[in-house]
C-alpha positions as CSV (number, residue, x, y, z in Angstrom):
1,X,66.6,23.1,52.9
2,X,64.2,20.4,51.7
3,X,66.8,17.7,52.0
4,X,67.6,18.9,55.6
5,X,63.9,18.7,56.5
6,X,63.6,15.2,55.1
7,X,66.8,14.1,57.0
8,X,65.3,15.5,60.2
9,X,62.1,13.7,59.6
10,X,64.0,10.5,59.0
11,X,65.9,10.9,62.2
12,X,62.6,11.5,64.1
13,X,61.1,8.4,62.4
14,X,64.0,6.3,63.8
15,X,63.2,7.7,67.2
16,X,59.5,7.1,66.7
17,X,58.4,10.7,67.0
18,X,55.9,12.9,65.3
19,X,56.0,16.5,66.6
20,X,54.5,19.9,65.8
21,X,57.9,20.9,64.4
22,X,57.0,18.7,61.4
23,X,54.3,21.3,60.5
24,X,56.4,24.4,60.9
25,X,56.3,26.6,57.8
26,X,58.4,29.5,56.4
27,X,55.5,32.0,56.6
28,X,57.3,34.7,54.5
29,X,58.0,32.3,51.7
30,X,54.5,30.9,51.8
31,X,53.0,34.4,51.7
32,X,55.1,35.2,48.6
33,X,54.1,32.0,46.9
34,X,50.4,32.3,47.5
35,X,50.1,36.0,46.6
36,X,52.0,35.3,43.3
37,X,49.7,32.4,42.6
38,X,46.6,34.6,43.1
39,X,47.9,37.4,41.0
40,X,49.0,35.1,38.2
41,X,45.7,33.3,38.1
42,X,43.7,36.5,37.9
43,X,45.8,37.8,35.1
44,X,45.5,34.6,33.1
45,X,41.8,34.6,33.6
46,X,41.4,38.0,32.1
47,X,39.1,39.0,35.0
48,X,39.1,42.3,36.8
49,X,39.6,41.1,40.4
50,X,38.5,38.8,43.1
51,X,35.5,38.3,45.3
52,X,35.4,36.2,48.5
53,X,33.1,35.3,51.3
54,X,34.5,36.3,54.7
55,X,33.0,34.7,57.8
56,X,35.1,36.0,60.6
57,X,37.2,32.9,61.0
58,X,40.9,32.5,60.5
59,X,40.8,30.7,57.1
60,X,38.7,33.3,55.3
61,X,40.6,36.1,57.1
62,X,44.0,34.8,55.8
63,X,42.6,34.3,52.3
64,X,41.2,37.8,52.4
65,X,44.5,39.4,53.5
66,X,46.6,37.4,50.9
67,X,44.1,38.4,48.1
68,X,44.4,42.0,49.0
69,X,48.2,41.8,49.1
70,X,48.1,40.1,45.7
71,X,45.8,42.5,43.9
72,X,45.4,45.6,45.9
73,X,42.3,46.7,47.8
74,X,40.6,48.3,44.8
75,X,40.4,44.9,43.0
76,X,38.9,42.9,45.9
77,X,35.3,42.7,47.1
78,X,34.4,41.0,50.3
79,X,30.9,39.6,51.2
80,X,29.8,38.4,54.6
81,X,26.6,36.4,54.7
82,X,25.2,36.0,58.3
83,X,22.1,34.1,59.3
84,X,19.9,35.7,61.9
85,X,20.1,34.0,65.4
86,X,22.9,31.8,64.1
87,X,25.8,34.0,63.2
88,X,27.4,35.7,66.2
89,X,27.3,39.5,66.0
90,X,31.0,39.5,66.9
91,X,31.8,37.7,63.7
92,X,30.2,40.3,61.6
93,X,32.0,43.1,63.5
94,X,35.3,41.2,63.1
95,X,34.8,41.0,59.3
96,X,33.9,44.6,58.9
97,X,36.9,45.7,61.0
98,X,39.2,43.5,58.9
99,X,37.8,45.0,55.7
100,X,38.2,48.5,57.1
101,X,41.9,47.8,58.0
102,X,42.6,47.0,54.4
103,X,40.2,49.6,52.8
104,X,38.1,47.0,51.1
105,X,34.4,47.2,50.4
106,X,32.5,44.5,52.3
107,X,28.8,43.9,51.8
108,X,26.6,42.3,54.4
109,X,24.0,40.0,52.8
110,X,21.5,38.5,55.2
111,X,20.7,35.0,54.1
112,X,17.8,34.3,56.5
113,X,15.0,35.2,54.1
114,X,16.5,32.9,51.4
115,X,16.7,30.1,53.9
116,X,13.0,30.6,54.8
117,X,12.1,30.4,51.1
118,X,14.1,27.2,50.6
119,X,12.5,25.7,53.7
120,X,9.0,26.4,52.3
121,X,9.6,25.1,48.7
122,X,11.9,22.1,49.1
123,X,9.9,18.9,49.4
124,X,12.4,17.0,51.5
125,X,13.7,20.0,53.6
126,X,14.1,19.0,57.3
127,X,15.6,21.5,59.6
128,X,16.4,18.7,62.1
129,X,18.7,17.2,59.6
130,X,21.5,19.5,60.5
131,X,24.0,18.4,57.8
132,X,21.5,18.5,54.9
133,X,19.9,21.8,55.9
134,X,23.4,23.2,56.7
135,X,24.6,22.4,53.2
136,X,21.6,24.3,51.7
137,X,22.8,27.4,53.6
138,X,26.4,26.9,52.3
139,X,25.2,26.5,48.7
140,X,23.0,29.5,48.9
141,X,26.0,31.5,50.1
142,X,28.0,30.3,47.1
143,X,25.2,31.3,44.8
144,X,25.3,34.8,46.2
145,X,29.1,35.0,45.9
146,X,28.9,33.9,42.2
147,X,26.4,36.6,41.6
148,X,29.0,39.1,42.7
149,X,31.6,37.2,40.5
150,X,29.4,37.6,37.4
151,X,28.5,41.2,37.9
152,X,32.0,42.4,38.9
153,X,33.8,40.1,36.4
154,X,35.9,38.7,39.3
155,X,37.2,35.3,40.3
156,X,35.9,33.6,43.5
157,X,38.6,32.8,46.0
158,X,37.9,30.1,48.6
159,X,39.3,29.6,52.1
160,X,39.3,25.8,52.4
161,X,42.5,24.5,54.0
162,X,44.3,21.2,53.4
163,X,42.8,19.5,56.5
164,X,39.3,20.3,55.4
165,X,40.1,19.3,51.8
166,X,41.5,15.9,52.7
167,X,38.8,15.0,55.2
168,X,36.0,16.3,53.0
169,X,35.0,18.8,55.7
170,X,33.5,21.2,53.2
171,X,30.3,21.3,51.2
172,X,30.5,20.1,47.6
173,X,29.3,23.0,45.3
174,X,29.1,25.1,48.5
175,X,32.3,26.5,50.1
176,X,34.1,23.9,48.0
177,X,32.7,25.5,44.8
178,X,35.2,28.2,44.1
179,X,37.7,29.2,41.4
180,X,40.9,29.2,43.5
181,X,41.8,27.6,46.9
182,X,45.1,29.3,47.9
183,X,45.1,27.7,51.3
184,X,44.5,24.1,50.3
185,X,48.2,23.3,50.5
186,X,48.3,24.2,54.2
187,X,47.0,22.3,57.1
188,X,44.7,24.1,59.6
189,X,47.5,24.7,62.1
190,X,49.8,26.0,59.4
191,X,47.1,28.5,58.4
192,X,47.2,29.8,61.9
193,X,51.0,30.2,61.7
194,X,50.5,32.1,58.4
195,X,47.7,34.2,60.0
196,X,50.0,35.3,62.8
197,X,52.7,36.3,60.3
198,X,50.1,38.3,58.3
199,X,49.1,40.3,61.4
200,X,45.5,39.0,61.5
201,X,44.0,40.0,64.9
202,X,44.6,37.4,67.6
203,X,40.9,37.4,68.4
204,X,40.2,35.9,65.0
205,X,43.0,33.4,65.1
206,X,42.0,32.1,68.5
207,X,38.3,31.6,67.7
208,X,36.8,28.1,68.0
209,X,36.7,26.9,64.4
210,X,33.1,26.6,63.2
211,X,31.2,26.5,59.9
212,X,28.4,28.5,61.7
213,X,25.6,26.3,60.4
214,X,23.8,25.7,63.7
215,X,24.1,26.8,67.3
216,X,27.0,25.2,69.1
217,X,28.5,23.6,66.0
218,X,32.3,23.3,65.9
219,X,34.7,21.7,63.5
220,X,36.6,19.7,66.1
221,X,33.3,18.6,67.6
222,X,32.1,17.2,64.3
223,X,35.5,15.7,63.4
224,X,35.9,14.2,66.8
225,X,39.6,15.2,67.1
226,X,41.7,18.3,67.8
227,X,43.3,20.0,64.7
228,X,46.7,19.8,66.3
229,X,46.5,16.0,66.3
230,X,44.5,15.7,63.1
231,X,47.1,17.6,61.1
232,X,49.9,15.4,62.3
233,X,47.8,12.3,61.5
234,X,47.2,13.5,58.0
235,X,50.8,14.6,57.6
236,X,52.1,11.2,58.6
237,X,49.5,9.4,56.3
238,X,50.6,11.5,53.3
239,X,54.1,10.3,53.9
240,X,53.2,6.6,53.9
241,X,53.3,5.9,57.6
242,X,50.8,3.2,58.4
243,X,47.7,3.6,60.6
244,X,49.1,1.5,63.5
245,X,52.3,3.5,63.6
246,X,50.4,6.8,63.5
247,X,48.2,5.7,66.4
248,X,51.2,4.6,68.4
249,X,53.2,7.7,67.8
250,X,50.4,10.2,68.4
251,X,48.9,8.2,71.2
252,X,45.6,8.1,69.5
253,X,43.2,5.2,69.6
254,X,43.6,3.1,66.4
255,X,39.8,3.4,65.7
256,X,40.2,7.2,65.6
257,X,43.0,6.9,63.0
258,X,41.0,4.4,60.9
259,X,37.9,6.7,61.1
260,X,39.8,9.7,59.9
261,X,41.5,7.8,57.1
262,X,38.1,6.4,56.1
263,X,36.9,10.0,55.8
264,X,39.7,10.7,53.4
265,X,38.9,7.7,51.3
266,X,35.1,8.1,51.0
267,X,35.3,11.8,50.3
268,X,37.6,11.4,47.3
269,X,34.6,12.3,45.0
270,X,34.4,15.7,46.6
271,X,38.0,16.4,45.5
272,X,37.4,15.4,41.9
273,X,35.7,16.8,38.8
274,X,32.6,14.9,37.8
275,X,33.3,11.4,36.4
276,X,32.7,11.1,32.7
277,X,31.9,7.8,31.0
278,X,33.9,7.7,27.8
279,X,32.1,5.7,25.2
280,X,34.0,4.2,22.3
281,X,31.0,4.5,20.0
282,X,27.6,6.3,20.3
283,X,26.3,5.3,16.9
284,X,25.0,1.8,17.6
């Protein structure tokens, strides 16, 4: 099967084509692999279960469903952390309906009071700096989810996908600060395929992807490219296809390709453990 896919890719390369078919997955096989991964990691850790933040988007929804399938509803705790006047009410309702579908307890923790405190005590806090202030929100959410992790002796499961992971489109020590990332081997468009297979409501799958950090914010708006194109761009780059060829085959401006690949390069530090300087001697 793998050989056949490589042969098909080679034939398309000769024809000069990158297509969505390159990103098709065997959803049943992927589901089995991911649920086994989650189950095994929880068992090895000696912890009692899993906790996860659920936002109402497709990534967190898919992660939630896979975690429940892996562990059972009684070993999973979901938390949704809306911000007043920012988080749409429909997102909260979608999360609660999903939790109800799988008989999982889901707590709603309003983060607005915490944000007000941080705004009042942080010397350099500037609400007009959307990225910086947005990262504060994300890190506060991760602090809350790790509170649950400690109290419930559970592992934190994150919903970051491969597209976000490669481009650095996540907050370091925020939504990127988790114990497991079951979806980080799947591009965004592949997560949608898996979500359809899992029976996640179409309303959630079709939502405009957003981190929900400020009004009107969207993933594709910030990245400056549609996920359908971005995923193929990254897929081609991972397989050693040059920037010029990628631009030509996807009919994307070369500067867009270079900009995305630069994001991948400069965000390498977000994908690594802290660098440690190893000294040969510390005794003078």
